[in-house]
C-alpha positions as CSV (number, residue, x, y, z in Angstrom):
1,M,106.3,82.5,116.4
2,L,102.6,83.3,115.1
3,Q,101.7,82.5,111.3
4,L,99.5,86.0,110.4
5,R,96.5,86.5,107.8
6,C,96.5,89.8,106.5
7,A,94.1,92.2,105.5
8,A,94.7,94.0,101.9
9,Q,92.8,97.3,101.6
10,N,91.4,98.3,97.9
11,Y,91.4,102.0,97.7
12,D,91.2,103.9,94.4
13,W,94.8,104.5,94.2
14,G,96.3,101.0,94.3
15,R,97.2,98.6,91.5
16,K,95.3,96.0,89.7
17,Y,95.6,92.5,90.4
18,Q,98.5,91.4,87.4
19,D,100.5,95.0,88.6
20,S,100.0,94.8,91.9
21,E,102.4,93.3,95.0
22,V,99.9,94.1,97.2
23,A,97.4,91.7,96.1
24,K,99.7,88.9,94.8
25,L,101.1,88.8,98.5
26,A,97.6,88.8,99.8
27,H,96.9,86.4,97.8
28,A,99.7,84.3,98.9
29,N,99.0,84.9,101.9
30,G,95.9,82.8,102.1
31,N,93.2,85.6,101.3
32,E,90.4,85.7,98.4
33,V,91.1,88.3,96.5
34,D,88.6,89.8,93.8
35,E,90.9,90.6,90.6
36,S,88.5,93.2,89.7
37,K,89.3,95.6,92.0
38,P,92.6,97.8,92.9
39,F,94.9,96.9,95.4
40,A,96.8,99.3,97.7
41,E,97.7,98.4,101.2
42,L,98.7,95.4,103.1
43,W,98.1,95.9,106.5
44,M,100.6,93.8,109.2
45,G,99.6,94.5,112.7
46,A,96.7,95.4,115.3
47,H,95.7,98.5,114.0
48,P,91.3,98.0,114.1
49,N,91.0,99.5,110.6
50,G,93.0,96.6,109.3
51,P,93.6,93.7,111.8
52,S,95.3,91.3,111.4
53,K,94.3,87.4,112.1
54,V,96.1,84.2,113.9
55,A,96.1,82.1,111.1
56,A,95.5,78.6,113.0
57,T,92.5,80.4,115.4
58,G,91.0,83.3,113.5
59,E,91.4,85.3,116.2
60,S,92.6,89.1,116.1
61,L,95.8,89.7,116.5
62,A,95.2,92.5,119.1
63,S,92.6,90.3,121.3
64,L,96.3,88.1,121.7
65,L,98.4,90.9,122.4
66,A,96.4,91.9,124.9
67,A,95.9,88.7,126.7
68,H,99.9,87.5,126.7
69,P,101.1,91.2,126.8
70,A,104.2,90.3,128.5
71,A,105.0,87.0,126.2
72,L,104.1,88.7,122.7
73,L,105.5,92.3,123.0
74,G,108.0,91.9,125.9
75,A,107.9,93.3,129.4
76,R,109.5,96.7,127.8
77,V,107.3,97.4,125.1
78,A,104.2,96.4,126.8
79,E,104.8,98.6,129.9
80,H,105.8,101.9,127.4
81,F,103.1,101.4,124.6
82,G,100.5,99.0,125.9
83,Q,100.0,97.7,122.7
84,L,101.8,96.9,119.5
85,P,103.7,100.0,118.7
86,Y,103.7,99.8,114.6
87,L,102.0,99.3,111.7
88,F,103.7,97.6,108.8
89,K,102.6,97.8,105.5
90,V,103.1,97.0,101.8
91,L,101.8,99.5,99.3
92,S,101.2,99.4,96.0
93,V,100.7,102.9,94.0
94,S,99.1,103.9,90.5
95,K,98.6,107.4,91.0
96,A,98.7,109.7,93.3
97,L,98.1,109.6,97.2
98,S,96.2,112.9,98.5
99,I,98.4,116.0,99.6
100,Q,98.7,115.2,103.2
101,S,100.1,115.0,107.0
102,H,100.0,113.4,109.9
103,P,99.3,114.8,112.9
104,D,101.6,114.7,115.9
105,K,100.6,113.3,119.3
106,Q,98.6,116.6,121.0
107,L,96.9,117.1,117.7
108,A,96.0,113.6,117.2
109,E,94.1,113.4,120.5
110,R,92.7,116.9,119.7
111,L,91.6,115.8,116.2
112,H,90.1,112.1,117.3
113,A,88.2,113.7,120.1
114,E,86.5,116.3,117.9
115,H,86.0,114.1,114.5
116,P,86.3,109.9,115.8
117,K,84.9,109.0,112.7
118,M,87.1,110.8,110.4
119,Y,90.4,110.9,112.8
120,A,90.0,106.6,113.9
121,D,92.7,107.0,117.2
122,P,94.5,109.4,119.1
123,N,98.0,108.5,118.0
124,H,100.8,109.8,116.3
125,K,101.9,109.1,112.9
126,P,105.6,109.0,111.6
127,E,106.3,107.0,109.6
128,M,109.1,105.2,106.6
129,A,108.8,104.2,103.3
130,L,111.2,102.4,101.8
131,A,110.9,101.2,97.9
132,L,110.5,98.1,96.5
133,S,110.6,99.3,92.8
134,D,111.7,102.7,91.5
135,F,109.4,105.3,93.8
136,E,108.4,108.5,93.5
137,A,107.1,111.0,96.2
138,L,106.0,114.6,96.7
139,C,107.6,115.3,100.4
140,G,108.3,118.2,102.3
141,F,108.5,122.3,101.1
142,S,111.2,123.2,98.4
143,T,113.8,126.1,99.2
144,T,112.9,129.6,99.3
145,A,115.3,130.2,96.2
146,E,113.2,127.2,94.4
147,L,109.8,128.9,95.3
148,Q,110.6,132.0,94.2
149,A,111.8,130.8,90.6
150,R,108.7,128.4,90.3
151,L,106.6,131.8,91.4
152,A,108.2,133.5,88.6
153,A,107.6,130.8,85.8
154,T,103.8,130.4,87.1
155,P,101.4,133.1,87.1
156,E,98.8,130.8,88.1
157,L,100.3,129.8,90.4
158,A,100.9,133.1,91.8
159,G,97.8,134.4,90.8
160,L,96.3,131.9,93.5
161,V,98.9,132.6,96.4
162,G,98.1,136.0,96.1
163,A,100.5,139.2,95.4
164,E,101.2,140.2,98.9
165,Q,102.1,136.7,99.8
166,V,104.5,136.3,96.3
167,A,106.3,139.3,97.4
168,A,107.2,138.4,100.9
169,L,108.6,135.5,99.4
170,A,110.3,136.8,96.7
171,A,111.7,139.8,99.4
172,L,113.6,136.7,101.4
173,P,117.4,136.4,100.3
174,A,118.6,134.6,97.3
175,G,120.4,130.9,98.2
176,A,120.0,128.7,102.0
177,A,120.0,132.0,104.0
178,G,116.6,132.7,102.6
179,Q,115.2,129.5,104.1
180,D,116.9,130.3,107.2
181,H,116.0,134.0,107.4
182,P,113.7,134.4,110.2
183,A,110.3,135.5,108.1
184,A,111.1,132.6,105.7
185,K,108.5,130.2,107.9
186,Q,105.7,132.5,107.9
187,A,106.0,134.0,104.3
188,L,105.9,130.2,103.1
189,K,103.0,129.6,105.4
190,S,101.0,132.3,104.8
191,A,102.1,131.6,101.0
192,F,101.0,128.1,101.0
193,T,98.0,128.6,103.2
194,H,96.4,131.2,100.9
195,L,97.1,128.7,98.3
196,M,95.3,125.6,99.9
197,T,91.9,128.0,100.9
198,A,91.7,129.6,97.7
199,P,88.0,129.4,96.0
200,P,87.3,126.7,94.5
201,A,86.1,128.8,91.3
202,A,89.2,130.7,91.2
203,V,91.0,127.0,91.6
204,T,89.5,125.5,88.7
205,E,90.1,128.5,86.7
206,A,93.8,128.9,87.4
207,V,94.2,124.9,86.5
208,R,92.5,125.3,83.1
209,S,94.3,128.2,81.8
210,L,97.9,126.4,83.8
211,V,96.6,123.1,81.6
212,A,95.9,124.6,78.3
213,R,99.4,126.9,78.6
214,L,101.6,123.5,79.1
215,E,99.8,121.7,76.6
216,A,100.1,124.1,74.0
217,A,103.8,124.5,75.2
218,Q,104.5,121.0,74.7
219,A,102.6,121.0,71.0
220,A,105.0,123.7,70.0
221,G,108.0,121.5,71.4
222,A,109.1,123.4,74.4
223,A,110.8,121.0,77.5
224,L,108.4,121.2,80.6
225,S,110.0,121.4,83.8
226,E,109.5,118.3,86.1
227,H,106.8,120.1,88.3
228,E,105.0,121.4,85.3
229,A,105.0,118.0,84.1
230,L,103.8,116.4,86.9
231,A,101.1,119.0,87.3
232,L,99.2,117.8,83.4
233,R,99.8,114.2,84.9
234,L,98.1,114.6,88.4
235,N,95.4,117.2,86.2
236,A,94.5,113.8,83.7
237,Q,94.2,112.3,87.8
238,F,92.0,114.6,89.8
239,P,91.3,117.5,87.4
240,D,90.9,120.8,88.6
241,D,91.9,119.9,91.8
242,V,94.2,122.3,94.1
243,G,96.9,119.5,95.2
244,I,98.0,120.1,91.6
245,F,99.6,123.5,92.5
246,S,100.5,122.6,95.9
247,A,102.8,120.4,94.4
248,F,105.0,123.4,92.8
249,F,106.0,124.1,96.7
250,L,107.0,120.8,97.3
251,N,110.1,118.6,96.7
252,I,110.2,116.0,94.3
253,V,111.7,112.7,95.3
254,R,112.9,109.5,93.4
255,L,114.2,106.6,95.1
256,P,115.8,102.8,93.5
257,A,114.5,99.8,95.3
258,G,115.9,99.8,98.8
259,S,116.5,103.0,99.8
260,A,114.3,104.9,102.3
261,I,112.7,108.0,103.3
262,Y,111.5,108.9,106.7
263,L,108.9,111.6,107.8
264,P,107.8,113.2,111.1
265,A,104.7,114.0,112.1
266,N,103.4,117.7,110.6
267,E,104.8,117.0,107.1
268,P,103.3,117.5,103.7
269,H,103.8,114.3,101.6
270,A,102.0,112.5,98.6
271,Y,103.3,109.3,97.3
272,L,102.6,109.0,93.2
273,A,104.1,105.8,92.4
274,G,106.0,102.7,93.1
275,E,106.0,99.6,95.3
276,L,107.2,99.8,99.2
277,V,107.1,98.8,102.2
278,E,106.5,101.3,105.0
279,C,106.1,101.3,109.0
280,M,104.6,103.8,111.1
281,A,103.5,104.5,114.3
282,A,100.0,102.3,115.3
283,S,97.9,104.8,113.5
284,D,95.7,105.6,110.7
285,N,95.6,109.4,110.7
286,V,96.0,111.6,108.0
287,I,95.2,115.1,107.2
288,R,93.7,115.4,103.6
289,A,94.1,118.7,101.5
290,G,94.4,117.6,97.5
291,L,94.2,115.3,95.1
292,T,91.5,113.4,96.5
293,P,87.9,113.3,97.1
294,K,87.7,112.3,100.5
295,F,87.1,115.2,103.1
296,K,90.0,117.7,103.0
297,H,90.9,119.4,106.4
298,A,93.2,121.9,104.7
299,D,93.0,125.3,107.1
300,V,94.4,122.5,109.8
301,L,96.8,120.9,107.9
302,C,98.0,124.2,107.3
303,E,97.9,125.4,110.3
304,S,100.3,122.6,111.7
305,L,102.6,122.0,109.4
306,T,106.6,122.8,110.5
307,Y,107.1,124.3,107.5
308,R,110.7,122.6,107.2
309,Q,112.3,123.1,104.0
310,G,114.2,120.6,102.2
311,L,114.7,117.4,100.6
312,P,114.4,114.3,103.2
313,D,117.0,112.5,104.9
314,V,117.3,109.2,102.3
315,L,118.4,106.2,104.1
316,E,120.1,103.4,102.5
317,G,120.2,100.7,105.3
318,S,123.0,99.1,107.2
319,P,124.8,96.0,107.7
320,A,124.1,93.7,110.6
321,G,123.4,89.9,111.8
322,P,126.0,87.3,110.8
323,G,127.2,87.7,107.2
324,G,125.7,91.1,106.7
325,S,122.3,88.8,106.3
326,V,120.2,91.7,107.6
327,R,120.2,95.2,106.9
328,V,118.6,97.5,109.2
329,Y,117.0,101.2,108.2
330,Q,116.1,102.9,111.5
331,P,114.3,106.1,111.7
332,P,114.5,108.7,114.6
333,F,110.9,107.7,116.1
334,E,111.2,105.0,119.0
335,E,108.6,102.3,117.7
336,F,109.7,101.3,114.5
337,E,112.6,100.3,112.4
338,L,112.7,98.3,109.3
339,Q,115.2,95.3,108.6
340,K,115.6,93.0,105.5
341,L,116.7,89.5,105.4
342,E,118.2,87.9,102.6
343,V,120.1,84.2,103.2
344,S,120.7,81.9,100.6
345,G,121.7,78.1,101.6
346,G,123.1,77.5,105.2
347,E,121.6,78.6,108.3
348,V,121.5,82.1,109.8
349,A,120.3,82.6,113.1
350,L,118.5,85.5,114.1
351,A,119.4,87.0,117.5
352,A,116.5,87.4,120.0
353,S,114.8,90.8,120.3
354,Q,113.0,92.6,123.7
355,G,110.2,93.3,121.3
356,P,108.0,91.7,118.8
357,R,108.8,91.2,115.1
358,I,106.5,91.0,112.1
359,L,108.5,89.5,109.3
360,L,107.0,89.0,105.7
361,V,108.5,86.9,103.0
362,T,108.4,88.4,99.4
363,A,110.4,85.5,97.8
364,G,112.0,82.2,98.4
365,E,111.7,79.3,101.2
366,A,113.0,78.4,104.3
367,E,112.2,76.7,107.7
368,V,112.2,78.8,110.2
369,A,112.6,77.2,114.2
370,A,112.7,78.7,117.7
371,G,116.7,78.4,118.8
372,G,118.5,76.2,120.8
373,G,116.7,76.4,125.0
374,G,113.4,76.9,126.4
375,L,110.7,78.9,125.4
376,P,110.5,81.9,127.8
377,A,107.9,80.8,130.9
378,A,105.1,83.3,129.4
379,L,105.3,82.6,125.8
380,E,105.1,78.7,127.3
381,A,101.7,79.8,128.2
382,V,100.2,81.0,124.6
383,K,98.8,77.7,122.8
384,E,99.0,79.5,119.3
385,V,101.9,79.7,119.3
386,E,104.4,77.4,117.1
387,R,107.9,76.4,117.6
388,G,108.7,76.9,114.1
389,G,107.9,76.4,110.2
390,V,108.0,76.5,106.5
391,L,107.9,80.4,105.3
392,R,107.7,80.7,101.9
393,R,106.6,84.1,99.8
394,G,103.6,85.8,100.9
395,S,103.9,83.8,104.6
396,I,103.6,86.5,107.5
397,V,104.8,85.4,111.1
398,L,104.8,87.2,114.7
399,L,108.3,86.5,115.9
400,A,107.9,86.4,120.1
401,P,110.7,88.3,122.3
402,G,113.0,86.9,123.8
403,V,113.1,83.7,121.5
404,E,116.8,82.8,119.0
405,F,115.2,82.2,115.2
406,A,117.4,79.4,113.2
407,V,116.8,80.5,109.4
408,R,118.1,76.7,108.1
409,R,117.6,75.2,104.2
410,A,116.9,79.0,102.5
411,E,116.3,79.1,99.1
412,E,117.1,82.8,98.0
413,L,115.0,83.8,100.8
414,V,113.8,87.7,101.1
415,G,111.6,89.0,103.6
416,W,110.8,93.0,105.8
417,M,110.8,92.8,109.2
418,A,109.1,95.8,111.1
419,A,110.6,95.6,114.9
420,V,110.6,97.9,117.8
421,N,113.1,100.8,117.1
422,S,116.4,99.3,118.5
423,A,117.6,102.6,120.2
424,F,114.3,102.4,122.7
425,F,115.9,99.5,124.2
426,A,119.3,101.3,124.7
427,I,117.5,104.4,126.3
428,D,115.2,102.2,128.5
429,G,118.3,100.3,129.8
430,A,120.4,103.3,130.2
431,K,117.7,104.4,132.0
432,Q,116.9,101.1,134.2
433,G,120.7,101.4,134.7
434,A,120.7,105.1,136.0
435,A,117.6,104.0,138.4
436,A,119.0,101.1,139.8
437,G,122.2,103.2,140.5
438,T,120.5,106.2,142.1
439,G,117.0,105.2,143.1
440,A,115.0,108.0,141.3
441,A,112.6,107.0,139.0
442,E,112.7,108.4,135.5
443,E,110.5,109.4,132.7
444,E,110.3,107.4,129.6
445,K,112.0,109.1,126.8
446,E,111.1,109.3,122.8
447,V,114.0,108.8,120.5
448,A,112.8,111.4,118.8
449,T,109.9,114.1,119.5
450,V,107.8,114.4,116.5
């Protein structure tokens, strides 16, 4: 295994030190922290915008992986992805992140070529967010019926969307048929695009009118809808921003600790509050359109969205490992899955994986040692690799493929692991078997097209 030192990001939407799991984990991981700054993200991986380092030597994880791909990534991962395929994070969210989406592979390649300073890599970015505390987000478009009701109740929103676009949405069938209607996707796209590209002066006027009306209603004792209450919150954070209105188009999703949602490419979302672990394909590409002082690419976002409607799927995890000590959260993306490890007393064996895993300890303590038998020959040549050690809160380690690990003398150990999606190896193995039987070479297939 490799002990890692990992980078914290101090974005404005992060939490103050005393309230931030990111800050406390970064400190426990051996980093100096400036308590005057907000702490937003802890990055664990090899992405150049926040690279992890080998604790013992200070060498970047990316350079070590490049020097020993077969040993540290595994042969299949090295051949198919050519790099660590995921980026693992912890987030501490105090205020709303931007209204955003992440590009698919084709769009990412184009954006990176055209705007390399804004889109730092050519990769897509499907992702999964798993709540560590009560977590709130905007995610995906609401149903047609819900949008019809909100437009009817919010004249300021309807004015920005435009009479023709409102009429097109209103003409769609009621109920579930509304979102499956052939015209629904185009009507939704037209309405959302008109909103997100409305003139700034018109947006400012509409936001102020909305806020004045809602505050007057509150003062008179009226109850606000959850989207109306959210609009007031968002205006306090980002006054006069078009993202305040875009929230009326999206689902408000609330998750308790231990639940997760996954987001394919080209889906609109914005995290609002909470602590979470997040895993994604190895990319930092974000297309923003609201609730941010950063560059907005609203036309690109609106053109690229899928305009699927309805709530996202929620994952609760499936028990695995000895005695259910591991819980697996598996999204439909080949690059990654998340695993929760809980061990108290005794000894638990983590079976060898065909790909690299990154383990973050968030509570407790335990000894971890490479399992019985020798190390794979390729791994024996990596002098930086340790055969074991004591892990405690803040420890972050890369567990090499092909090695079983024993967790011993655990004291209420809780850890989170990012791993290559096990479905990738199942599909890849089946293909290799078919190729061996027929002599035909098959092209690799993704777990899901995103």
